[in-house]
C-alpha positions in Angstrom: 249.2 28.1 209.8 247.3 31.1 211.3 250.0 33.7 210.0 248.7 37.0 211.1 246.7 36.2 213.9 249.5 36.8 216.7 249.4 34.3 219.6 246.2 32.7 218.3 248.0 30.2 216.3 250.0 29.0 219.2 246.6 29.3 221.4 245.5 26.6 218.6 248.6 24.8 219.4 248.2 24.3 222.8 244.3 23.7 222.3 245.3 20.3 220.7 248.3 19.2 222.9 245.6 19.7 225.8 242.8 17.9 224.4 245.7 15.2 223.4 246.4 15.0 227.1 243.2 14.9 228.0 242.7 11.7 226.1 245.8 10.4 227.2 244.3 10.8 230.9 241.2 9.6 230.6 242.8 6.2 228.6 245.4 6.2 231.7 242.5 6.3 234.2 240.9 3.2 232.3 244.1 1.3 232.3 244.8 2.2 236.3 241.5 -0.4 236.6 243.1 -3.1 235.2 246.9 -2.8 235.7 247.5 -5.4 238.7 249.9 -5.2 241.3 250.9 -7.7 244.2 252.3 -6.6 247.2 253.8 -8.6 250.0 254.9 -9.4 253.6 256.4 -12.3 255.8 258.7 -13.0 252.9 255.9 -13.6 250.8 254.0 -15.5 252.9 251.5 -13.2 252.7 250.7 -11.4 249.6 248.3 -9.2 248.2 246.8 -8.1 245.0 245.4 -4.7 243.9 244.6 -2.7 240.9 247.1 0.4 239.7 244.0 2.5 241.5 244.6 1.3 245.1 241.7 -1.3 244.7 242.5 -4.5 246.7 241.4 -7.5 244.6 242.9 -10.7 246.4 244.7 -12.0 248.9 246.8 -14.9 248.8 247.5 -16.3 252.4 250.4 -19.4 253.1 248.7 -21.6 255.3 251.5 -22.8 257.6 250.6 -19.3 259.2 247.3 -20.4 260.8 248.5 -20.8 264.4 245.8 -20.1 266.7 248.5 -18.3 268.9 249.8 -15.9 266.3 246.5 -14.7 265.1 247.9 -11.0 265.6 251.1 -11.8 263.3 248.6 -13.1 261.1 246.6 -9.6 261.1 249.8 -7.7 261.4 251.3 -9.4 258.2 247.8 -9.0 256.1 247.9 -5.7 256.6 251.4 -4.9 255.6 251.0 -6.7 252.1 247.7 -4.6 251.5 250.0 -1.8 252.8 252.7 -2.9 250.1 250.1 -3.4 247.6 248.5 0.4 247.9 251.9 1.8 247.9 253.2 0.1 244.5 249.3 1.1 243.3 250.0 4.7 243.9 253.6 4.3 242.3 252.3 2.9 239.2 249.8 5.5 238.9 252.6 7.9 238.9 254.9 6.4 236.7 252.3 6.0 234.1 251.4 9.9 234.8 254.9 10.6 234.5 254.9 8.9 231.2 252.2 10.7 229.4 253.5 14.1 230.9 256.9 13.5 229.2 255.3 12.0 226.1 253.5 15.3 225.3 256.5 17.5 226.3 255.6 18.6 229.6 257.8 18.5 232.8 257.7 15.2 234.2 257.0 16.8 237.8 254.1 18.9 236.8 251.6 18.3 239.0 248.5 17.6 236.8 244.6 18.6 238.2 243.2 15.2 237.3 
């Protein structure tokens, strides 16, 4: 492509790859706001839904757990469901990042500054 210019041809190819990666990263960031994951606790009695960015979007609590003397148990189940959802969100985001880096021929474990 750029014969006689030494490594400049490689540099142009690297710049194109960098631009493609930046575009894919921007698209992925947008997708992470709409991808939903659900975490649960208490064998499904409490479910928390959040975006792949970790933003809590909803809670679903089975009414059978609302007993006045079990307030602390309910609170613990709610927190556990939220943590489960956030953990799944983090994993989903990492999976998407790995997919993008692999599609660009980069090592799967490469840490990007995005």
